[in-house]
C-alpha positions as a printed NumPy array, in Angstrom:
array([[-17.135,   8.894,  11.809],
       [-13.386,   9.985,  11.182],
       [-12.147,  12.793,   9.288],
       [ -9.215,  11.095,   7.179],
       [ -6.428,  12.349,   4.618],
       [ -5.557,   9.246,   2.7  ],
       [ -2.188,   8.734,   1.152],
       [ -2.076,   6.749,  -2.092],
       [ -1.304,   6.621,  -5.788],
       [ -1.905,   3.133,  -8.398],
       [ -5.409,   2.299,  -9.336],
       [ -5.692,  -0.792,  -7.104],
       [ -5.826,   1.377,  -4.004],
       [ -8.79 ,   3.683,  -5.227],
       [-10.942,   1.059,  -3.634],
       [ -9.516,   2.743,   0.182],
       [-11.124,   6.065,   0.101],
       [-13.764,   4.771,  -2.12 ],
       [-14.761,   2.25 ,   0.92 ],
       [-14.481,   4.876,   3.81 ],
       [-16.195,   7.305,   2.056],
       [-19.126,   5.089,   1.416],
       [-19.087,   4.165,   5.167],
       [-19.506,   7.622,   5.929],
       [-15.848,   8.759,   6.594],
       [-15.041,  12.374,   5.755],
       [-11.733,  12.073,   3.5  ],
       [-10.544,  15.388,   4.216],
       [ -7.584,  15.588,   1.14 ],
       [ -5.561,  13.046,  -0.869],
       [ -1.799,  13.014,  -0.38 ],
       [ -0.688,  11.222,  -4.303],
       [  2.382,  11.422,  -6.467],
       [  2.826,  14.123,  -8.928],
       [  1.562,  13.993, -12.323],
       [  4.56 ,  11.922, -14.737],
       [  4.423,  11.489, -18.456],
       [  3.14 ,   8.385, -19.384],
       [  3.89 ,   6.545, -22.935],
       [  6.11 ,   7.452, -25.869],
       [  4.401,  10.787, -26.493],
       [  4.701,  11.088, -22.526],
       [  1.539,  12.23 , -22.028],
       [  1.176,  13.837, -18.347],
       [ -1.25 ,  12.   , -16.441],
       [ -2.563,  12.344, -12.756],
       [ -2.521,   9.119, -10.817],
       [ -5.365,   6.901, -10.466],
       [ -6.186,   8.481,  -6.434],
       [ -5.565,  11.95 ,  -7.809],
       [ -8.333,  11.431, -11.022],
       [-10.311,   9.545,  -7.944],
       [-10.389,  13.134,  -5.507],
       [-11.276,  15.63 ,  -8.272],
       [-14.459,  13.825,  -9.306],
       [-15.326,  14.202,  -5.5  ],
       [-14.084,  17.768,  -5.487],
       [-11.35 ,  16.279,  -2.888],
       [ -8.351,  18.832,  -1.854],
       [ -5.39 ,  17.221,  -3.747],
       [ -1.92 ,  17.321,  -2.885],
       [  1.237,  16.265,  -4.101],
       [  3.114,  16.797,  -0.744],
       [  2.219,  17.298,   3.063],
       [  3.858,  20.464,   2.987],
       [  1.484,  21.925,   0.466],
       [ -1.338,  21.081,   2.407],
       [ -2.344,  24.12 ,   5.186],
       [ -2.008,  23.599,   8.682],
       [ -5.416,  23.823,   9.4  ],
       [ -6.675,  20.862,   6.88 ],
       [ -3.989,  18.454,   8.756],
       [ -5.022,  20.083,  12.395],
       [ -8.929,  18.927,  11.493],
       [ -8.144,  15.233,  10.726],
       [ -7.814,  12.104,  13.262],
       [ -5.785,   9.87 ,  11.555],
       [ -4.137,   9.171,   8.075],
       [ -4.673,   6.109,   5.938],
       [ -1.642,   5.106,   3.496],
       [ -1.832,   2.068,   0.84 ],
       [  0.915,   1.904,  -1.527],
       [  1.982,   5.954,  -1.468],
       [  5.186,   5.483,  -3.2  ],
       [  7.345,   8.131,  -0.852],
       [  8.583,   8.188,   2.465],
       [  6.944,   9.581,   4.837],
       [  8.661,  11.99 ,   7.637],
       [  8.31 ,  11.526,  11.274],
       [  7.55 ,  15.385,  11.442],
       [  4.219,  14.103,   9.478],
       [  3.189,  10.671,  11.579],
       [  3.588,  13.207,  14.618],
       [  0.921,  15.005,  13.006],
       [ -1.725,  13.09 ,  12.811],
       [ -3.052,  12.615,  16.552],
       [ -3.894,   8.649,  15.934],
       [ -1.093,   8.787,  13.742],
       [ -1.008,   6.823,  10.249],
       [ -2.519,   3.191,   9.72 ],
       [ -0.368,   1.658,   6.858],
       [ -2.266,  -1.099,   4.473],
       [  0.635,  -3.34 ,   4.052],
       [  0.104,  -6.013,   1.3  ],
       [  1.874,  -8.747,   3.414],
       [  1.796, -10.98 ,   6.808],
       [  4.605,  -8.818,   8.966],
       [  7.044,  -8.834,   9.571],
       [  8.163, -10.866,   6.918],
       [  8.154,  -9.216,   3.49 ],
       [  9.185,  -5.648,   4.822],
       [  9.396,  -3.006,   2.026],
       [  9.165,  -1.836,  -1.246],
       [  7.705,  -5.296,  -3.632],
       [  6.165,  -7.279,  -0.349],
       [  3.97 ,  -8.974,  -3.827],
       [  6.485,  -9.802,  -5.959],
       [  8.801, -11.833,  -3.529],
       [  6.043, -13.609,  -1.883],
       [  4.81 , -15.102,  -5.734],
       [  8.918, -15.8  ,  -6.231],
       [  8.819, -17.468,  -2.715],
       [  6.226, -19.726,  -3.883],
       [  3.794, -18.873,  -0.883],
       [  0.315, -20.409,  -0.998],
       [ -0.784, -18.619,   1.871],
       [ -0.419, -14.63 ,   1.7  ],
       [ -2.355, -11.805,   3.405],
       [ -2.535,  -7.83 ,   4.503],
       [ -1.487,  -6.42 ,   7.287],
       [ -2.756,  -2.915,   8.783],
       [ -0.327,  -1.308,  11.016],
       [  0.557,   1.985,  12.815],
       [  3.447,   3.412,  10.699],
       [  6.885,   4.691,  12.522],
       [ 10.13 ,   6.135,  10.881],
       [ 11.22 ,   3.126,   9.69 ],
       [  9.971,   0.613,   7.128],
       [  7.205,  -1.1  ,   7.879],
       [  7.941,  -1.824,  11.328],
       [  5.321,   0.086,  13.889],
       [  3.073,  -2.202,  15.554],
       [ -0.084,  -4.387,  13.817],
       [ -3.524,  -3.528,  14.337],
       [ -4.81 ,  -6.597,  12.119],
       [ -4.209,  -9.372,   9.874],
       [ -6.084, -10.97 ,   7.162],
       [ -4.715, -14.452,   5.143],
       [ -6.137, -15.527,   1.788],
       [ -5.366, -19.041,   0.362],
       [ -3.887, -18.939,  -3.457],
       [ -4.594, -20.684,  -6.594],
       [ -0.628, -20.418,  -7.252],
       [ -2.06 , -19.422, -10.897],
       [ -1.863, -15.338, -10.056],
       [ -0.088, -12.515, -11.497],
       [  0.982,  -9.259,  -9.347],
       [ -1.642,  -7.3  , -10.678],
       [ -4.446,  -9.8  , -10.121],
       [ -2.576, -10.638,  -6.533],
       [ -2.354,  -6.857,  -5.549],
       [ -5.717,  -5.955,  -6.259],
       [ -7.356,  -8.636,  -4.33 ],
       [ -4.926,  -8.053,  -1.36 ],
       [ -6.335,  -3.966,  -1.057],
       [ -9.331,  -5.256,  -1.423],
       [ -9.284,  -7.496,   1.537],
       [ -7.546,  -4.599,   3.642],
       [-10.268,  -2.442,   2.468],
       [-12.927,  -4.524,   4.406],
       [-10.461,  -5.27 ,   7.481],
       [ -9.9  ,  -1.32 ,   7.61 ],
       [-13.402,  -0.976,   7.467],
       [-13.83 ,  -3.216,   9.899],
       [-11.928,  -1.613,  12.638],
       [-11.169,   1.849,  12.162],
       [-14.108,   2.579,  14.499],
       [-12.472,   0.411,  17.447],
       [ -9.057,   1.874,  16.635],
       [-10.212,   5.749,  16.752],
       [-11.724,   4.831,  20.217],
       [ -8.335,   3.543,  21.264],
       [ -9.993,   0.195,  22.072],
       [ -8.022,  -1.708,  19.64 ],
       [ -4.784,  -3.759,  21.082],
       [ -1.304,  -2.434,  19.39 ],
       [  1.077,  -5.478,  19.086],
       [  4.822,  -4.943,  18.418],
       [  6.149,  -6.681,  15.224],
       [  8.765,  -9.623,  16.304],
       [ 11.85 ,  -7.643,  14.616],
       [ 14.112, -10.912,  14.346],
       [ 11.633, -12.819,  12.292],
       [ 11.461,  -9.602,   9.611],
       [ 12.339,  -9.931,   5.701],
       [ 13.19 ,  -7.061,   3.779],
       [ 12.141,  -6.783,  -0.251],
       [ 14.796,  -5.691,  -2.298],
       [ 14.111,  -2.39 ,  -4.981],
       [ 13.542,  -3.99 ,  -8.68 ],
       [ 15.643,  -2.748, -11.543],
       [ 14.829,  -3.496, -15.204],
       [ 17.391,  -6.216, -14.905],
       [ 15.376,  -8.075, -12.197],
       [ 13.626, -10.094, -14.585],
       [ 16.701, -11.094, -16.97 ],
       [ 17.781, -14.917, -17.416],
       [ 20.748, -16.673, -19.072],
       [ 18.824, -17.819, -21.958],
       [ 21.813, -20.625, -22.473],
       [ 20.674, -21.826, -18.717],
       [ 17.234, -20.701, -18.189],
       [ 15.155, -21.34 , -14.659],
       [ 13.572, -24.461, -13.761],
       [ 10.076, -23.973, -15.336],
       [  8.379, -23.682, -11.68 ],
       [ 10.83 , -20.782, -11.429],
       [ 10.211, -19.186, -14.752],
       [  6.363, -19.419, -13.783],
       [  6.764, -17.68 , -10.987],
       [  8.799, -14.672, -12.594],
       [  6.658, -14.109, -15.13 ],
       [  3.66 , -13.919, -12.849],
       [  5.719, -11.407, -10.14 ],
       [  7.667,  -9.373, -12.678],
       [  4.052,  -8.58 , -15.04 ],
       [  3.695,  -6.397, -16.161],
       [  6.959,  -4.619, -15.123],
       [ 10.134,  -5.085, -14.907],
       [  9.548,  -8.124, -17.241],
       [ 11.004, -11.077, -17.854]])
């Protein structure tokens, strides 16, 4: 079984370290976003991943530089799922087997920060998850495995991203023994087919009330931009 450092932040990726732990892998540490003020009262709240790690007394770090070198050197592989920060090449090179990124699209389509929302907006009826070995470019590294799902066309962003990361977790548990053993082939991405997602602002959900989008497009916007930035 592997020794792992997990990179992740939101609630819908807690299933990843939980499943790895249940499968017998050792989560040596988690790296997650620092606590942020939330709500009108600006209550400082740790990320869901930090809360999970604290429950099991797992070491928590808010950046890789604060991890002791002996901790990093003790692990074989990193697993990243919706961490929310750029990982430096120096950090990537620290891991003997690299860092596996669970990315919620069928790469090379929909690289970037908002792939699930963009797929809803595009009306995609078949989505999937990709497991890839990270390099210094965004969502660019070789792919280890993918898995597809069909949609009802009614899913909103929270429902769909939760479903995709659960699917990715199942796939990760299946492939990680072969990956650690060096038995899994790496498939380079076809960069000519790459599609990139924009980074959203609050204005992404605006539309002209006197000239609204067609009903189908508006429905997609409502489902993609829930709960943020909203329509």
